[in-house]
C-alpha positions in Angstrom: 251.7 121.2 42.7 248.9 119.3 40.9 248.5 116.9 43.9 248.3 119.9 46.4 245.7 121.6 44.2 243.5 118.5 44.0 243.9 117.8 47.7 242.9 121.4 48.7 240.0 121.3 46.2 238.7 118.0 47.7 239.1 119.2 51.3 237.2 122.5 50.8 234.5 120.9 48.6 230.9 120.4 49.9 231.4 116.7 50.4 234.9 117.3 51.9 233.6 119.7 54.5 230.7 117.4 55.4 233.1 114.4 55.7 235.5 116.4 57.9 232.7 117.5 60.2 231.3 114.0 60.6 234.8 112.5 61.1 235.7 115.1 63.7 232.4 114.5 65.5 233.2 110.8 65.7 236.8 111.4 66.9 235.8 114.0 69.5 233.1 111.7 70.9 235.7 109.2 72.0 237.1 111.4 74.7 235.0 113.1 77.4 236.6 116.5 77.2 235.3 117.3 73.6 231.9 115.7 73.7 230.2 119.2 73.4 232.3 119.9 70.2 231.6 116.4 68.9 227.8 117.0 69.2 228.1 120.2 67.2 230.3 118.6 64.5 228.0 115.7 64.1 224.9 117.9 63.9 226.5 120.3 61.4 227.7 117.4 59.3 224.3 115.7 59.3 222.5 118.9 58.5 224.8 119.4 55.5 224.1 115.9 54.3 220.4 116.4 54.5 220.6 119.7 52.7 222.7 118.2 49.9 220.4 115.2 49.7 217.0 116.8 49.9 217.4 120.4 48.6 217.7 121.3 44.9 221.0 123.1 45.6 222.8 120.9 43.1 220.3 121.7 40.4 220.5 125.4 40.9 224.3 125.4 40.7 224.2 123.2 37.6 221.6 125.5 36.0 224.0 128.4 35.8 226.5 126.2 34.1 224.2 124.3 31.8 222.2 127.4 30.7 225.1 129.1 29.1 224.6 127.5 25.7 221.4 126.1 24.2 221.2 122.5 23.0 222.3 122.1 19.3 219.2 120.4 17.9 220.7 120.5 14.4 224.1 121.7 13.1 224.4 125.3 11.9 224.1 125.8 8.1 226.4 128.8 8.2 229.3 128.9 8.6 229.9 125.3 7.3 231.7 123.0 9.6 233.7 119.8 8.9 235.1 119.0 12.3 233.3 117.8 15.5 235.5 117.9 18.6 234.5 115.7 21.5 236.2 116.3 24.9 236.7 113.2 27.1 235.6 112.5 30.6 237.0 109.2 31.8 237.6 105.7 30.5 239.4 102.5 31.6 240.8 99.6 29.6 238.5 96.6 30.2 239.2 93.9 27.6 236.6 91.6 29.2 233.8 94.0 28.7 232.2 95.8 25.7 233.5 99.3 25.0 230.2 100.8 26.2 231.2 99.7 29.7 234.7 101.1 29.4 233.8 104.8 29.2 232.2 106.9 31.9 228.6 108.1 31.8 229.9 111.6 31.1 232.0 110.4 28.2 229.3 108.2 26.9 226.9 111.1 26.8 229.3 113.2 24.9 230.1 110.4 22.4 226.4 109.9 21.8 225.8 113.6 21.1 228.9 113.7 18.9 227.7 110.7 16.9 224.3 112.2 16.4 225.8 115.4 15.0 228.2 113.4 12.9 225.3 111.7 11.2 223.8 115.2 10.4 227.0 116.8 9.0 228.0 115.2 5.6 231.7 114.7 5.3 232.5 115.5 9.0 235.5 114.3 10.8 235.4 113.4 14.5 238.3 114.6 16.7 238.4 112.8 20.1 240.5 114.4 22.8 241.8 112.7 25.9 245.2 111.4 27.1 246.3 108.5 29.3 244.6 108.3 32.7 246.4 105.2 34.1 250.0 104.5 33.3 250.4 101.5 31.1 246.9 101.8 29.6 245.7 103.2 26.4 244.4 106.8 26.2 240.8 107.8 26.8 240.7 109.0 23.2 241.6 105.5 22.0 238.7 104.1 23.9 236.4 106.7 22.5 237.7 105.9 19.0 236.9 102.2 19.6 233.4 103.2 20.6 232.9 105.3 17.5 234.1 102.6 15.2 231.9 100.0 16.8 229.0 102.3 16.3 229.6 102.2 12.6 231.8 105.3 12.1 234.4 104.9 9.4 237.9 104.7 10.7 239.1 107.4 8.4 236.6 109.8 9.9 238.0 109.4 13.4 241.0 111.4 14.7 242.3 110.7 18.2 244.2 113.3 20.2 245.9 111.2 22.9 248.3 113.5 24.7 246.2 116.0 26.7 245.4 115.7 30.4 242.9 118.5 31.1 240.6 120.9 29.4 243.2 123.5 28.5 245.5 120.9 27.0 242.5 119.3 25.2 241.9 122.6 23.3 245.6 123.5 22.9 246.2 120.2 21.1 243.0 120.3 19.1 244.0 123.8 17.9 246.8 122.1 15.9 244.2 120.1 14.1 241.4 122.7 13.4 243.3 126.0 13.5 240.9 129.0 13.5 238.2 127.3 11.4 234.7 126.9 12.9 234.1 123.6 14.6 231.5 121.9 16.8 232.6 121.5 20.4 230.9 118.7 22.2 231.3 118.3 26.0 229.1 117.9 29.1 226.8 120.8 29.4 228.2 122.0 32.7 231.8 121.8 31.4 231.2 123.9 28.3 231.5 127.3 29.9 235.2 126.7 30.7 235.9 124.8 27.5 234.5 127.5 25.3 236.3 130.2 27.2 239.6 128.3 26.8 239.0 127.8 23.0 238.2 131.5 22.5 241.3 132.5 24.5 243.3 130.3 22.0 241.6 132.3 19.2 239.6 129.3 18.1 236.0 129.4 16.8 234.0 126.8 18.7 230.3 126.1 18.2 229.2 124.7 21.6 227.0 121.5 21.6 226.1 120.6 25.2 225.7 116.9 26.1 224.4 115.2 29.2 222.0 118.0 30.1 220.7 117.3 33.6 219.2 120.2 35.5 218.0 122.2 32.6 215.6 119.5 31.5 213.5 119.8 34.6 214.0 123.5 35.3 213.9 125.4 32.0 215.0 129.1 32.1 211.7 130.2 30.6 209.6 128.6 33.3 207.1 130.8 35.0 207.6 132.0 38.6 204.9 129.7 40.0 206.4 126.8 38.2 209.8 127.5 39.7 208.4 127.8 43.2 206.4 124.6 42.8 209.5 122.7 41.5 211.6 124.1 44.4 209.3 122.8 47.1 208.4 119.5 45.3 212.2 118.7 45.0 212.4 118.3 48.8 210.2 115.2 48.6 212.5 113.4 46.2 216.0 112.9 47.9 218.6 111.7 45.5 222.2 110.5 46.0 222.9 111.8 42.5 222.7 115.3 43.9 225.8 114.7 45.9 227.9 113.8 42.9 226.4 116.7 40.8 227.0 119.1 43.6 230.7 118.1 43.7 230.9 118.3 39.9 229.4 121.9 39.9 231.9 122.9 42.7 234.7 121.5 40.6 233.7 123.5 37.6 233.4 126.8 39.5 236.7 126.3 41.1 238.3 125.2 37.8 237.0 128.4 36.1 238.5 130.6 38.8 241.8 128.6 38.6 242.0 129.0 34.9 241.3 132.8 35.2 244.2 133.0 37.7 246.5 131.2 35.2 245.4 133.4 32.3 244.0 130.5 30.4 240.6 132.1 29.9 
């Protein structure tokens, strides 16, 4: 079931459709009978690639996700909080490299934001959530805990939740540790919409703290109309391969939100 879901999600994703069009174009071009179709497939695939690469489509899709919650510049004074929950992204066990190279950029961003807030909340405990990604290796939460300890966080202030495999399970397991008490929830800005919705469905009381803000930095919600128009057209002059990965990420979040709605998790 999970494999089928991931396969379908990949096939119908922006990059999946683009890849299929280009692959079909190459295959059709081998025979003479389908050369007309091959030309159309290659052109459509190439146009999609250029749109994804040059246009600010990824930024606009990310804006809707990142703009749900404002950055937490300082922890709230009321109600008081004593728990900071950090949701994982990805990590691998790499004994020959420092722990900073073992976690993904997404996870590193969340860890950094969680550490910053930890320094601002006296007596806070860090709850790091993330299970085993590869069989035989340690959990993502264990790698995150290593990172925190090497950044100077006291071992007794770090709690690792190592059994969850997705956002719903992250919050389901964390609920056993925080109950209904208010807590700071740190995750990538574009992931927080779904994470907060899950937490509230579980009758938890999260205070969202977005990390890894990408689109919102260059395209603030309160920008004037002319500024938005200027940014839109200037974006075409700066193609970026990063847009491809961000577009895929945004697609994953939108599909994930709909999927969780269908399952009754939000």
